[in-house]
C-alpha positions, -999 to 999 in steps of 0.1 A, spaced: 251 100 2 247 124 -30 222 158 -32 195 142 -49 189 114 -25 187 137 5 162 159 -17 144 126 -24 142 119 12 136 149 23 108 151 1 93 119 9 93 125 47 75 163 39 50 140 19 43 113 45 38 147 73 13 161 51 -4 132 52 -1 125 86 -19 162 94 -44 157 71 -55 120 85 -51 140 118 -70 169 108 -101 146 95 -98 125 130 -105 157 149 -130 172 126 -150 137 117 -148 122 152 -141 145 181 -153 175 170 -186 160 159 -196 141 184 -196 174 210 -162 185 219 -163 223 215 -127 233 239 -108 249 211 -77 244 231 -87 209 236 -93 210 194 -60 223 190 -44 203 211 -56 172 195 -49 187 157 -8 199 170 0 165 189 14 141 167 -8 106 174 14 85 153 49 97 175 29 74 203 25 44 189 47 17 177 61 15 142 39 -13 134 9 3 142 15 36 126 -11 35 96 -36 28 123 -29 63 144 -52 81 137 -87 56 138 -105 65 164 -96 39 188 -69 26 212 -42 6 201 -16 -19 221 17 0 230 33 -30 251 33 -47 281 -4 -54 283 -11 -17 281 -27 5 251 -28 42 242 -65 57 249 -93 61 218 -83 101 208 -121 108 213 -120 98 252 -87 116 256 -102 146 238 -135 140 267 -114 135 295 -88 167 290 -128 189 281 -139 179 310 -111 189 332 -118 222 319 -78 227 319 -68 263 317 -34 281 309 -20 285 343 -28 247 357 -8 219 371 -22 191 359 -17 152 375 -18 122 352 -21 83 365 -9 61 336 20 73 312 17 47 287 30 62 259 29 100 269 0 107 244 -25 119 271 2 140 286 14 157 257 -24 167 247 -26 186 284 8 203 275 1 217 250 -25 236 270 -18 240 308 14 249 327 28 220 342 21 185 334 33 155 361 24 118 349 33 84 367 36 51 348 40 19 369 59 2 340 95 15 343 99 -1 303 72 23 290 80 53 317 109 57 308 99 54 266 74 83 274 105 106 288 131 100 265 97 104 238 85 138 255 117 153 259 127 146 222 94 162 213 106 194 235 78 188 263 98 206 288 64 212 307 61 173 315 76 155 344 76 118 341 80 90 370 84 54 374 61 50 405 30 33 418 2 56 411 -23 51 440 2 74 461 0 105 436 30 129 435 24 145 466 58 171 468 42 187 435 8 190 443 -17 206 453 -34 195 415 -56 216 399 -72 187 380 -63 144 382 -66 126 348 -67 86 356 -56 62 325 -69 32 340 -99 14 356 -97 16 395 -121 -2 417 -126 30 440 -110 67 438 -76 62 453 -77 88 484 -42 98 479 -53 115 449 -85 135 461 -59 146 490 -38 155 465 -64 179 446 -70 216 451 -97 228 464 -121 233 435 -103 210 412 -120 181 393 -107 143 392 -116 122 363 -116 83 361 -124 51 348 -142 32 381 -155 -6 379 -138 -37 374 -110 -47 346 -124 -56 313 -158 -55 329 -189 -29 331 -169 9 340 -179 41 342 -160 70 338 -167 96 366 -160 129 373 -151 139 416 -148 179 423 -136 187 455 -156 217 472 -143 223 507 -154 191 530 -177 178 502 -171 154 477 -192 153 451 -192 126 420 -212 127 387 -213 94 364 -199 102 325 -205 77 306 -193 42 299 -159 33 292 -134 2 288 -97 8 300 -70 -15 312 -69 -24 351 -52 3 373 -16 -15 383 -2 -14 414 33 -24 425 37 -61 439 48 -61 477 
């Protein structure tokens, strides 16, 4: 390859990256900050994580639209505002260890990993989980651990967790997740029937008392279980 062709490719790549960065900043400013997200760590993370690397190639042009996008196997990458909102709700701190149920393409895990110390994320679909693990490793996220398994049971050996984020709609809160939550910890999870009315819920663990709070109506893909 000649030096001139190489320079041309490098220029086009830099131009494309600048374009993506501009779109990412516009997304955060117009659809996330203006809708009330105030946590500066969350805002920085949303600006840093390159969503176009977490969507299929045929949908890269829509990567910075504020909406969910299909990623295959009947799953989606969540709407950026919802990712930011769920992240802010758990009040993430640098020392936190967070469990995510529903890795998908790895976008939510990457947003968390920019803020917290450790992320443990579970995906039940092997093709998605393995691809996400490879993608996150390639991007240098050494504080993310991916497991292909049934998220209903959590990841007990690494608990308890400061917070748990569930990115699929469940009929009820899986008891193992409550057990693996630290004292004072938070779970954010969509509760409701698949593709019907769902409510994003905040659960807090205070001693033997579990408190719940309805946050907003949402639509998520169903919480998938391992078939017996």
